[in-house]
C-alpha positions, 0 to 999 in steps of 0.5 A: 458400547454402553448398551454392550456392557449393560447386556454383559451385566445382565448376563452376569447377574443371570449366571450368578442367580442361576448358580445361586439357585442350583447351589441352594437346590442341591443343598435343599435336595441333600438336606431333604434326603438326610432328613428323610434318611433319618426319619426312615431310620427312626421309623425302622427302629421303632417298628417290629420286624421279622426275618429268617434266622441264619445259624452260624456253624458253631451254633449248628454244631451244638444242635443235635446231629440229626437236625444239623443238615436241615438247618445248614440247608434251610430245610428247617427255617427258623424266624426271629421276631423283634418287638419292643419290650420297654423303652430301651429293650427289644424282645427276640422270639425265635420260631420254627417247626420241627417234626410238626412240633412248633418250637417257640422261645423268646428273650430280651437277648438275641444270644440267649434266645439262641441258646434257649432255641438249641436247648429246645431242639434237643428236647424235641430230639428226646421226646419227638412229637410229644411236648416236652415237660415244662420244668418250673424254675421257681424254688417252690415250683421246682421243689414240688416237681422234684418231690412228685416226680423223683423224691417219692420214687426213692424213699419210703412213705414215712421218709417222704412225709418227713421230707414234705413236713421239713419243706413246708415248715422251713424251706417254703417260708424261707425261699417261697417262689424265688427263681432258683437261679437267684438263690445265693449261698448267703440266703441258704446260710441265713436259714441254717444259722437260724436253725442252729441258733434255735438249737434245732441241729438235727433239723438243720442237718435234715434241711441241709440235706433236703436242700442239697438234693433239690439243688443237685436236681436243679443243676441236672435240669440245667436250671442253675450251673452250680450248687449254692450249698457248695459255698455254705458252711455247715457242721453236722450236729452231734447225735444224741443217744438213746437207751434201752428201757429197764424191765420195770419201765417195760411193765410201766408202759404196758400197764399205763396203756392197757385198754387203749388202742395203742396197747398192742402196738407198744407190745409189738414195738417192744417184742419185735424191734421194728422201727417206728415207721415200720409199724404200719406195714406189720401183718400176722402170718402164722407164728410170725409178724411180717413187716416191710424193712423201711431201710431199703430204698429206690423202690426195692421192697424187702420184708422181714419176718419176726417170730411171735415171742412168748412175751408177745403172744398173750397180747395177740389172743383173738387178734386176726388183723393188726390195727395200726395206731397213729404214729403221732399219738403213740409218740405223744403217749409214750413221751408223756409216760417217759419224758427222757426216752424216745420211741425209737428206744423200744427198738433198742430195748428189743435188741438188748433183750435178745442179747441178754437172752443169748439169741444168736447175732445172725437171727437177732439182726435178721429180726430187726432188719439190721443185717450188718449188726451195727446197732448198739446193744445199750445205745443207738443213734436216733433222731430227736423227732422219733 
């Protein structure tokens, strides 16, 4: 009997030990699996990956119609590549090939990357196999792009020169290479306020106009969604007025510039009524002076024909070709003689003399290239820079 109980006790110990070992082994396996999964997850999170990108229907509908079927049926396959971008961020790059053109976009946000991809697909539809032009997104880069590709097509060379000077002197120093999307109304307001405080009201008007054109172009290029100037307060300054020279002042101008390269140009300005930015285009044509009407924009070229009056004829004796004198030099010389006048006043003087001599309104307006006859007889709006 004693032997029987001893044997039963040994069996119980064996069973308990086996149960203990089994439980311990199960826990060890369970813990090992958990740690393994954690390590695998950690490894997966730290590794880059690439996979086929499936676009949902609402995103496919934003694509050009001709490509929708291909994206639905995987005729065009896009891949998304994920890479570490810093300690806490990922960068998503979407790649595919459309019409033998490689399409590549990236962003630290997958949804943004998809939007950029859809936009790029539209560019492929427009430009075909050609590489779509790259549009700069910084203020300086986009402004140069706008001036070169659009602005210079719609304005005269003189207007382009003035616009580029305004950009160089005021816009570029203030905005530099700031991304356009980061330009706030406050930044624009500061520039205009500073120009107003310096008494440069006309310059502030010009800068506001130029900025408005640049921002509108940026909106049309989808660089920004709205124009920052929509919230900017700006009141157009009250324009000053010019006046015609008296007959004594006419004589003084011509005598003071006699013997200089500017002498003929001042006589032509007095007796043709050309705008200062038209002087350079003036040519002789028999008994007429022909010049390009600078008020015609959008690439349209229109000439005006002004008769050579008896007052102008003596200054053209022996002249076969008009040699244009620098507008800057003319303006500087004129301002030294008449500090209270502006070069544009010579145009007003011609207009006034025509009226005094009884020249018909239709003829007079044709001469000056001002068909509506809106130019004042005694006074005319002018730019302080003229």
